[in-house]
PAPA-758579 format. One record per residue (C-alpha): residue in one letter; x, y, z. Coordinates in steps of 0.05 Angstrom, whole numbers, padded with zeros to 5 digits. Each point is the difference from the previous one (the first is absolute). Example, Ala and Ser with C-alpha at 12.3 -4.5 7.8 and 13.67 -1.06 7.14 Angstrom:
BEGIN
@res=a	east=00246	north=-00090	up=00156
@res=s	east=00027	north=00069	up=-00013
end
This chain:
BEGIN
@res=x	east=00564	north=03212	up=02260
@res=x	east=-00064	north=00043	up=00002
@res=x	east=-00075	north=-00015	up=-00002
@res=x	east=-00040	north=00047	up=-00045
@res=x	east=-00074	north=00001	up=00007
@res=x	east=-00047	north=00021	up=-00053
@res=x	east=-00073	north=-00003	up=00013
@res=x	east=-00018	north=-00022	up=-00071
@res=x	east=00058	north=-00051	up=-00010
@res=x	east=00026	north=-00060	up=00038
@res=x	east=00061	north=00008	up=00044
@res=x	east=00070	north=-00012	up=-00031
@res=x	east=00071	north=-00002	up=00024
@res=x	east=00051	north=00052	up=-00025
@res=x	east=00074	north=-00023	up=00004
@res=x	east=00058	north=00049	up=00005
@res=x	east=00075	north=-00013	up=-00003
@res=x	east=00033	north=-00009	up=00067
@res=x	east=00061	north=00040	up=00020
@res=x	east=00044	north=-00062	up=00001
@res=x	east=-00015	north=-00013	up=-00073
@res=x	east=00025	north=00070	up=-00017
@res=x	east=00066	north=-00013	up=00037
@res=x	east=00013	north=-00063	up=-00041
@res=x	east=-00009	north=00038	up=-00065
@res=x	east=00049	north=00054	up=00022
@res=x	east=00053	north=-00051	up=00017
@res=x	east=-00007	north=-00034	up=-00067
@res=x	east=00009	north=00065	up=-00037
@res=x	east=00062	north=00018	up=00040
@res=x	east=00034	north=-00067	up=-00013
@res=x	east=-00013	north=00004	up=-00074
@res=x	east=00032	north=00069	up=-00005
@res=x	east=00062	north=-00024	up=00037
@res=x	east=00012	north=-00057	up=-00049
@res=x	east=-00005	north=00045	up=-00061
@res=x	east=00047	north=00055	up=00027
@res=x	east=00068	north=00004	up=-00036
@res=x	east=00060	north=-00031	up=00037
@res=x	east=00049	north=00048	up=00029
@res=x	east=00075	north=-00006	up=-00013
@res=x	east=00054	north=00006	up=00051
@res=x	east=00015	north=00073	up=-00021
@res=x	east=-00071	north=00024	up=00009
@res=x	east=-00020	north=00031	up=00066
@res=x	east=00066	north=-00015	up=00036
@res=x	east=-00001	north=00002	up=00074
@res=x	east=00007	north=00069	up=00031
@res=x	east=00068	north=-00017	up=00029
@res=x	east=00028	north=-00049	up=-00052
@res=x	east=00072	north=00010	up=00019
@res=x	east=-00012	north=-00022	up=00072
@res=x	east=-00048	north=-00056	up=-00017
@res=x	east=00018	north=-00065	up=00035
@res=x	east=00033	north=-00052	up=-00046
@res=x	east=-00037	north=-00064	up=-00016
@res=x	east=00015	north=-00056	up=00048
@res=x	east=00038	north=-00061	up=-00029
@res=x	east=00004	north=-00072	up=00022
@res=x	east=00063	north=-00018	up=00039
@res=x	east=00053	north=-00038	up=-00041
@res=x	east=-00001	north=-00075	up=00011
@res=x	east=00070	north=-00026	up=00014
@res=x	east=00028	north=-00053	up=-00050
@res=x	east=00004	north=-00070	up=00028
@res=x	east=00069	north=-00019	up=00024
@res=x	east=00044	north=-00039	up=-00050
@res=x	east=00007	north=-00070	up=00026
@res=x	east=00063	north=-00036	up=-00024
@res=x	east=-00014	north=-00070	up=-00028
@res=x	east=00014	north=-00056	up=00049
@res=x	east=00067	north=-00031	up=-00017
@res=x	east=-00002	north=-00072	up=-00022
@res=x	east=00021	north=-00052	up=00051
@res=x	east=00073	north=-00020	up=-00004
@res=x	east=00029	north=-00069	up=00013
@res=x	east=00036	north=-00008	up=00066
@res=x	east=00032	north=-00069	up=-00007
@res=x	east=00068	north=-00010	up=-00032
@res=x	east=00059	north=-00048	up=00002
@res=x	east=00062	north=00034	up=00028
@res=x	east=00046	north=00011	up=-00061
@res=x	east=00061	north=-00002	up=00046
@res=x	east=-00013	north=-00072	up=00018
@res=x	east=00034	north=-00050	up=-00047
@res=x	east=-00055	north=-00046	up=-00027
@res=x	east=-00005	north=-00046	up=-00060
@res=x	east=-00021	north=00041	up=-00059
@res=x	east=-00025	north=-00015	up=-00070
@res=x	east=00000	north=00054	up=-00053
@res=x	east=-00027	north=-00012	up=-00071
@res=x	east=00008	north=00057	up=-00049
@res=x	east=-00043	north=-00017	up=-00060
@res=x	east=00026	north=00056	up=-00043
@res=x	east=00051	north=-00015	up=-00054
@res=x	east=-00035	north=-00063	up=-00026
@res=x	east=00019	north=-00041	up=00061
@res=x	east=-00037	north=-00054	up=00037
@res=x	east=00026	north=-00047	up=00054
@res=x	east=-00028	north=-00068	up=-00018
@res=x	east=00039	north=-00034	up=00056
@res=x	east=-00038	north=00036	up=00055
@res=x	east=-00064	north=00021	up=-00037
@res=x	east=-00048	north=-00041	up=-00040
@res=x	east=-00056	north=00015	up=-00049
@res=x	east=-00072	north=-00007	up=00024
@res=x	east=-00064	north=-00002	up=-00040
@res=x	east=-00027	north=-00027	up=-00066
@res=x	east=00042	north=00017	up=-00061
@res=x	east=00050	north=00038	up=00043
@res=x	east=00055	north=-00018	up=-00049
@res=x	east=-00034	north=00042	up=-00054
@res=x	east=-00028	north=00056	up=00044
@res=x	east=00059	north=00017	up=00046
@res=x	east=00059	north=00034	up=-00034
@res=x	east=00065	north=00029	up=00029
@res=x	east=00009	north=00068	up=-00033
@res=x	east=00050	north=00057	up=00008
@res=x	east=-00052	north=00039	up=00041
@res=x	east=-00019	north=-00058	up=00045
@res=x	east=-00039	north=-00065	up=00002
@res=x	east=-00059	north=00009	up=-00048
@res=x	east=-00064	north=-00039	up=00011
@res=x	east=-00051	north=00009	up=-00054
@res=x	east=-00065	north=-00040	up=00004
@res=x	east=-00046	north=00008	up=-00061
@res=x	east=-00075	north=00004	up=00003
@res=x	east=-00045	north=-00062	up=-00001
@res=x	east=00050	north=-00050	up=00029
@res=x	east=-00054	north=-00037	up=00038
@res=x	east=00006	north=00036	up=00067
@res=x	east=00070	north=-00023	up=00018
@res=x	east=00030	north=-00002	up=00069
@res=x	east=00055	north=00051	up=00016
@res=x	east=00060	north=-00006	up=-00046
@res=x	east=00070	north=00020	up=00022
@res=x	east=00058	north=-00025	up=00042
@res=x	east=00007	north=-00033	up=00068
@res=x	east=00057	north=-00013	up=00048
@res=x	east=00033	north=-00068	up=00008
@res=x	east=00020	north=00013	up=00071
@res=x	east=-00037	north=00011	up=00065
@res=x	east=-00002	north=00063	up=00043
@res=x	east=00005	north=-00010	up=00076
@res=x	east=-00007	north=00047	up=00059
@res=x	east=-00004	north=00075	up=-00005
@res=x	east=00005	north=00025	up=-00071
@res=x	east=-00006	north=00059	up=-00047
@res=x	east=-00023	north=-00008	up=-00073
@res=x	east=-00002	north=00056	up=-00051
@res=x	east=-00013	north=00001	up=-00075
@res=x	east=-00010	north=00056	up=-00050
@res=x	east=-00043	north=-00002	up=-00063
@res=x	east=-00031	north=00037	up=-00058
@res=x	east=-00070	north=-00012	up=-00028
@res=x	east=00006	north=00008	up=-00075
@res=x	east=-00071	north=-00017	up=-00021
@res=x	east=-00062	north=-00016	up=00039
@res=x	east=-00074	north=00015	up=-00006
@res=x	east=-00056	north=00006	up=00049
@res=x	east=-00028	north=-00071	up=00004
@res=x	east=-00071	north=-00020	up=-00014
@res=x	east=00009	north=-00066	up=00037
@res=x	east=00045	north=-00033	up=00050
@res=x	east=00029	north=00025	up=00066
@res=x	east=00053	north=00048	up=-00027
@res=x	east=00057	north=00001	up=-00050
@res=x	east=00071	north=00026	up=00010
@res=x	east=00064	north=-00016	up=00039
@res=x	east=00001	north=-00053	up=00055
@res=x	east=00050	north=-00014	up=00055
@res=x	east=-00023	north=-00058	up=00044
@res=x	east=00030	north=-00043	up=00055
@res=x	east=-00025	north=-00065	up=00028
@res=x	east=00019	north=-00030	up=00067
@res=x	east=00002	north=-00071	up=00025
@res=x	east=-00045	north=00016	up=00060
@res=x	east=-00058	north=-00048	up=00014
@res=x	east=-00048	north=00051	up=-00029
@res=x	east=00045	north=00009	up=-00061
@res=x	east=-00003	north=00075	up=00009
@res=x	east=00016	north=00041	up=-00061
@res=x	east=00007	north=00075	up=-00012
@res=x	east=00003	north=00043	up=-00061
@res=x	east=00024	north=00069	up=-00019
@res=x	east=-00029	north=00024	up=-00066
@res=x	east=-00010	north=00055	up=-00050
@res=x	east=-00067	north=-00015	up=-00031
@res=x	east=-00054	north=00028	up=-00044
@res=x	east=-00067	north=-00019	up=00029
@res=x	east=-00068	north=-00004	up=-00032
@res=x	east=-00033	north=00044	up=00053
@res=x	east=00055	north=00043	up=00031
@res=x	east=00048	north=00012	up=-00058
@res=x	east=00075	north=00000	up=00011
@res=x	east=00023	north=-00015	up=00071
@res=x	east=00055	north=-00028	up=00042
@res=x	east=-00028	north=-00059	up=00039
@res=x	east=00018	north=-00056	up=00048
@res=x	east=-00039	north=-00063	up=00016
@res=x	east=00009	north=-00048	up=00059
@res=x	east=-00020	north=-00071	up=-00019
@res=x	east=-00010	north=-00057	up=00048
@res=x	east=-00026	north=-00071	up=-00005
@res=x	east=-00061	north=-00014	up=00043
@res=x	east=-00059	north=-00046	up=00005
@res=x	east=-00044	north=00012	up=-00060
@res=x	east=00056	north=00026	up=-00045
@res=x	east=00049	north=00057	up=-00004
@res=x	east=-00012	north=00067	up=00034
@res=x	east=00021	north=00065	up=-00032
@res=x	east=00011	north=00066	up=00037
@res=x	east=00017	north=00056	up=-00050
@res=x	east=00022	north=00072	up=00012
@res=x	east=00014	north=00054	up=-00052
@res=x	east=00019	north=00073	up=-00012
@res=x	east=-00008	north=00040	up=-00064
@res=x	east=00060	north=00000	up=-00047
@res=x	east=00024	north=00064	up=-00034
@res=x	east=00054	north=-00031	up=-00044
@res=x	east=00014	north=-00062	up=-00041
@res=x	east=00071	north=-00011	up=00025
@res=x	east=00028	north=-00009	up=00069
@res=x	east=00022	north=-00051	up=00051
@res=x	east=-00031	north=-00052	up=00046
@res=x	east=00028	north=-00017	up=00069
@res=x	east=-00012	north=-00054	up=00053
@res=x	east=00033	north=-00001	up=00068
@res=x	east=-00009	north=-00053	up=00054
@res=x	east=00022	north=00007	up=00071
@res=x	east=-00020	north=-00056	up=00046
@res=x	east=-00070	north=-00020	up=-00021
@res=x	east=-00020	north=00068	up=-00028
@res=x	east=00002	north=00016	up=-00074
@res=x	east=-00001	north=00071	up=-00027
@res=x	east=-00018	north=00014	up=-00073
@res=x	east=00017	north=00067	up=-00032
@res=x	east=00007	north=00032	up=-00068
@res=x	east=00036	north=00058	up=-00034
@res=x	east=-00019	north=00040	up=-00062
@res=x	east=00055	north=00026	up=-00046
@res=x	east=00053	north=00000	up=00054
@res=x	east=-00042	north=00035	up=00053
@res=x	east=00004	north=-00022	up=00073
@res=x	east=-00034	north=-00065	up=00016
@res=x	east=-00073	north=00002	up=00021
@res=x	east=-00027	north=-00052	up=00050
@res=x	east=-00053	north=-00042	up=-00032
@res=x	east=-00014	north=-00047	up=00058
@res=x	east=00028	north=-00037	up=00060
@res=x	east=-00023	north=-00070	up=00015
@res=x	east=00013	north=-00062	up=00042
@res=x	east=00036	north=-00048	up=-00046
@res=x	east=00036	north=-00051	up=00043
@res=x	east=00073	north=-00021	up=00003
@res=x	east=-00001	north=-00059	up=-00049
@res=x	east=00049	north=-00006	up=-00057
@res=x	east=-00017	north=00033	up=-00066
@res=x	east=-00002	north=-00059	up=-00047
@res=x	east=-00010	north=00040	up=-00063
@res=x	east=00004	north=00072	up=-00023
@res=x	east=-00035	north=00016	up=-00065
@res=x	east=00010	north=00062	up=-00042
@res=x	east=-00047	north=00001	up=-00059
@res=x	east=-00049	north=00034	up=-00047
@res=x	east=-00070	north=-00015	up=00022
@res=x	east=-00063	north=-00002	up=-00043
@res=x	east=-00045	north=-00009	up=00060
@res=x	east=-00034	north=-00059	up=-00031
@res=x	east=-00021	north=00040	up=-00061
@res=x	east=00013	north=00002	up=-00075
@res=x	east=00029	north=00070	up=00001
@res=x	east=00071	north=00013	up=-00025
@res=x	east=00056	north=00021	up=00047
@res=x	east=00069	north=00028	up=-00017
@res=x	east=00049	north=00015	up=00057
@res=x	east=00074	north=00006	up=00012
@res=x	east=00035	north=-00022	up=00064
@res=x	east=00065	north=00037	up=00017
@res=x	east=00029	north=-00037	up=00059
@res=x	east=-00011	north=-00044	up=00061
@res=x	east=00035	north=00011	up=00067
@res=x	east=-00006	north=-00048	up=00059
@res=x	east=00034	north=00006	up=00068
@res=x	east=-00016	north=-00051	up=00054
@res=x	east=00027	north=-00035	up=00061
@res=x	east=00007	north=-00063	up=-00042
@res=x	east=-00009	north=-00019	up=-00073
@res=x	east=-00001	north=-00077	up=00000
@res=x	east=00020	north=-00027	up=-00068
@res=x	east=00032	north=00065	up=-00023
@res=x	east=00072	north=-00006	up=-00023
@res=x	east=00031	north=00067	up=00014
@res=x	east=00044	north=00033	up=-00051
@res=x	east=00039	north=00065	up=-00004
@res=x	east=-00042	north=00060	up=-00019
@res=x	east=00047	north=00018	up=-00057
@res=x	east=-00013	north=-00066	up=-00036
@res=x	east=-00049	north=00012	up=-00056
@res=x	east=-00057	north=-00048	up=-00010
@res=x	east=00006	north=-00047	up=-00059
@res=x	east=-00049	north=00011	up=-00056
@res=x	east=-00020	north=-00051	up=-00050
@res=x	east=-00037	north=00036	up=-00054
@res=x	east=00003	north=-00031	up=-00069
@res=x	east=-00017	north=00043	up=-00060
@res=x	east=-00014	north=-00053	up=-00052
@res=x	east=00010	north=00012	up=-00074
@res=x	east=-00059	north=00003	up=-00048
@res=x	east=00029	north=-00060	up=-00037
@res=x	east=-00015	north=-00045	up=00060
@res=x	east=-00063	north=00029	up=00029
@res=x	east=-00033	north=00027	up=-00063
@res=x	east=-00017	north=00061	up=00042
@res=x	east=00040	north=00062	up=-00017
@res=x	east=00030	north=00031	up=00062
@res=x	east=-00030	north=-00051	up=00047
@res=x	east=00032	north=-00006	up=00069
@res=x	east=00000	north=-00062	up=00042
@res=x	east=00018	north=-00005	up=00073
@res=x	east=00035	north=-00065	up=00014
@res=x	east=-00010	north=-00027	up=00070
@res=x	east=00005	north=-00064	up=00039
@res=x	east=-00071	north=-00027	up=00007
@res=x	east=-00027	north=-00051	up=00048
@res=x	east=-00067	north=-00029	up=00019
@res=x	east=00014	north=00013	up=00073
@res=x	east=00033	north=00067	up=-00013
@res=x	east=00074	north=-00016	up=00006
@res=x	east=00036	north=00041	up=-00052
@res=x	east=00071	north=00024	up=-00013
@res=x	east=00041	north=00043	up=-00046
@res=x	east=00056	north=-00008	up=-00051
@res=x	east=00062	north=00043	up=-00009
@res=x	east=00012	north=-00022	up=-00072
@res=x	east=-00037	north=00059	up=-00031
@res=x	east=00045	north=00002	up=-00062
@res=x	east=-00018	north=-00071	up=-00018
@res=x	east=-00073	north=00011	up=00014
@res=x	east=-00001	north=00061	up=-00045
@res=x	east=00029	north=-00038	up=-00059
@res=x	east=-00037	north=-00001	up=-00066
@res=x	east=-00048	north=-00057	up=-00011
@res=x	east=-00002	north=00004	up=-00076
@res=x	east=00050	north=-00055	up=-00012
@res=x	east=-00032	north=-00064	up=-00027
@res=x	east=00027	north=-00067	up=00024
@res=x	east=00030	north=-00050	up=-00047
@res=x	east=-00055	north=-00045	up=-00031
@res=x	east=00045	north=-00060	up=00013
@res=x	east=00015	north=00016	up=00073
@res=x	east=-00050	north=00051	up=00028
@res=x	east=00020	north=-00018	up=00072
@res=x	east=00074	north=00011	up=-00007
@res=x	east=00002	north=00064	up=-00041
@res=x	east=-00033	north=00067	up=-00002
@res=x	east=-00033	north=00034	up=00059
@res=x	east=-00028	north=-00060	up=00037
@res=x	east=00069	north=-00023	up=00022
@res=x	east=00016	north=00070	up=00025
@res=x	east=-00068	north=00005	up=00035
@res=x	east=00011	north=-00068	up=00033
@res=x	east=00066	north=00026	up=00027
@res=x	east=-00033	north=00063	up=00029
@res=x	east=-00055	north=-00041	up=00033
@res=x	east=00051	north=-00049	up=00029
@res=x	east=00041	north=00057	up=00030
@res=x	east=-00063	north=00032	up=00027
@res=x	east=-00021	north=-00063	up=00035
@res=x	east=00070	north=-00009	up=00029
@res=x	east=00004	north=00071	up=00027
@res=x	east=-00070	north=-00002	up=00030
@res=x	east=-00016	north=-00070	up=00025
@res=x	east=-00064	north=00024	up=00035
@res=x	east=-00032	north=00018	up=-00067
@res=x	east=-00052	north=-00048	up=-00027
@res=x	east=-00007	north=00030	up=-00069
@res=x	east=00035	north=00043	up=-00052
@res=x	east=-00049	north=00041	up=-00041
@res=x	east=00003	north=00055	up=-00052
@res=x	east=-00070	north=00010	up=-00028
@res=x	east=-00011	north=-00008	up=-00057
@res=x	east=00069	north=-00030	up=-00015
@res=x	east=00012	north=-00063	up=00040
@res=x	east=-00014	north=-00037	up=00064
@res=x	east=00044	north=-00051	up=00036
@res=x	east=-00015	north=-00042	up=00061
@res=x	east=00053	north=00000	up=00055
@res=x	east=00012	north=-00041	up=00063
@res=x	east=00057	north=00003	up=00051
@res=x	east=00044	north=00042	up=-00045
@res=x	east=-00008	north=-00042	up=-00063
@res=x	east=-00043	north=-00003	up=-00062
@res=x	east=-00054	north=-00050	up=00018
@res=x	east=-00067	north=-00011	up=-00033
@res=x	east=-00031	north=00025	up=-00065
@res=x	east=00021	north=00062	up=-00040
@res=x	east=-00027	north=00037	up=-00060
@res=x	east=00026	north=00054	up=-00046
@res=x	east=-00050	north=00039	up=-00042
@res=x	east=00007	north=00031	up=-00068
@res=x	east=-00021	north=00068	up=-00026
@res=x	east=-00071	north=00025	up=00007
@res=x	east=-00025	north=00012	up=-00071
@res=x	east=-00063	north=00025	up=-00033
@res=x	east=-00054	north=00039	up=00036
@res=x	east=00028	north=-00016	up=00069
@res=x	east=00060	north=00046	up=-00010
@res=x	east=-00004	north=00070	up=00028
@res=x	east=-00059	north=-00010	up=00047
@res=x	east=00002	north=00046	up=00060
@res=x	east=-00013	north=-00056	up=00050
@res=x	east=-00006	north=-00074	up=-00006
@res=x	east=-00001	north=-00043	up=00062
@res=x	east=00056	north=-00050	up=00010
@res=x	east=-00049	north=-00058	up=-00005
@res=x	east=-00028	north=00024	up=-00066
@res=x	east=00069	north=00015	up=-00027
@res=x	east=00026	north=-00069	up=00018
@res=x	east=-00057	north=-00032	up=-00038
@res=x	east=00014	north=00041	up=-00062
@res=x	east=00075	north=-00003	up=-00006
@res=x	east=00031	north=-00055	up=-00044
@res=x	east=00043	north=-00049	up=00038
@res=x	east=00071	north=-00004	up=-00026
@res=x	east=00036	north=-00044	up=00051
@res=x	east=-00030	north=-00049	up=00050
@res=x	east=00030	north=-00052	up=00046
@res=x	east=00019	north=-00017	up=00071
@res=x	east=00060	north=-00006	up=00046
@res=x	east=00015	north=-00046	up=00057
@res=x	east=00049	north=00025	up=00053
@res=x	east=00033	north=00047	up=-00049
@res=x	east=00004	north=-00048	up=-00059
@res=x	east=-00042	north=-00007	up=-00063
@res=x	east=-00049	north=-00056	up=00010
@res=x	east=-00056	north=-00024	up=-00047
@res=x	east=-00021	north=00026	up=-00067
@res=x	east=00024	north=00068	up=-00024
@res=x	east=-00043	north=00030	up=-00056
@res=x	east=00018	north=00058	up=-00046
@res=x	east=-00048	north=00034	up=-00050
@res=x	east=00027	north=00048	up=-00051
@res=x	east=-00038	north=00057	up=-00032
@res=x	east=-00026	north=-00043	up=-00056
@res=x	east=-00030	north=-00050	up=00049
@res=x	east=00052	north=-00054	up=-00011
@res=x	east=00012	north=-00042	up=00063
@res=x	east=00067	north=-00027	up=00023
@res=x	east=00003	north=-00044	up=00063
@res=x	east=00054	north=-00034	up=00040
@res=x	east=-00003	north=-00045	up=00061
@res=x	east=00047	north=00005	up=00060
@res=x	east=00010	north=-00042	up=00061
@res=x	east=00037	north=00030	up=00059
@res=x	east=00034	north=00049	up=-00048
@res=x	east=00020	north=-00052	up=-00052
@res=x	east=-00029	north=00001	up=-00070
@res=x	east=-00039	north=-00063	up=-00016
@res=x	east=00003	north=-00021	up=-00073
end
């Protein structure tokens, strides 16, 4: 900055660019030319000694993580020595067989829903049955001391439930301990976890029952369930498709007698359908109170009646005849030929009680009661029902006719509903094995014929 003086004019300031301003301008021009210069390729202006140029440095290779083998599943450690001779019960359900002397049906409408088939014991529960309890079979004898229980199964149809606590196959045992301890081994489809093998320990306590469940994911819908008790410890395991058993849990169970073993299809307190097949049941224990041993080669008696369409009005309908009782005492018959006889023969209008099928049926029921005095009932739904006592016909009986009209061919009708619909053909009562009271017969036209008996004698 300079001061110029002029005698005739006032003073003024003359500004000139500083050197630093000039340097800034030069730098801006240089940077602009560098951005607009063409890019050079790798072949342009190679280094003077390209052959000896140092190679580019690379990152060192990262080693792959080591392969870790999956942890093997836990295996059961408890077993009953096979070399020790112990009472043993073996039930092979294949071949349409069922041992009604040592096993009994359990659950609502079990007579209609449980079926012996060539492939095993089929249990098919339809949808919307009103959230039934487990339906299947139970033992008539106790299990005492150390034991080993195994059963194999197939799940034929099941869906993931939207309600309830799980549907599938159930093996459960209940002891006579003060806490009424129970344990289960199950294949189940759960609302949250999908298909699993599970086990629950159940005890009675103040405020209600306590449940302690454990589970592992299932990979197959067929396999086996196993329970082993040694001392007071119980071990629960499972197998899938013949693979080695996997330990599900080990628990304190107590040494009390097993008062009931239940093998069943379970809806888990839901309205979902279940369709399973049980293949066998094998029990070895220190004692089996109430079990009448028999040679292994003896086949189990089956009482499976395939009734003709003329009697049932249902083409191809099958009926499982069993001894039924209010307190569960049942038995079996060996007269399968008589039970499989045709029911199409009409009795004589003049003597409906002494001719036709009723007289033959009365003979079968009498023989049944004599062979199995512990049975309290003789039932073939929806054919007939006799009351029994001390090995004799005693109490009321009823024989139903054919189911006609829109009731025929329905996929599932409960026994209670069916009993209300069916026409009654024969009714009466017995007293200590003899006809006693009024006997009523109704033919297909609705005509009624009645006779009165007193201690087996016809009263005119």
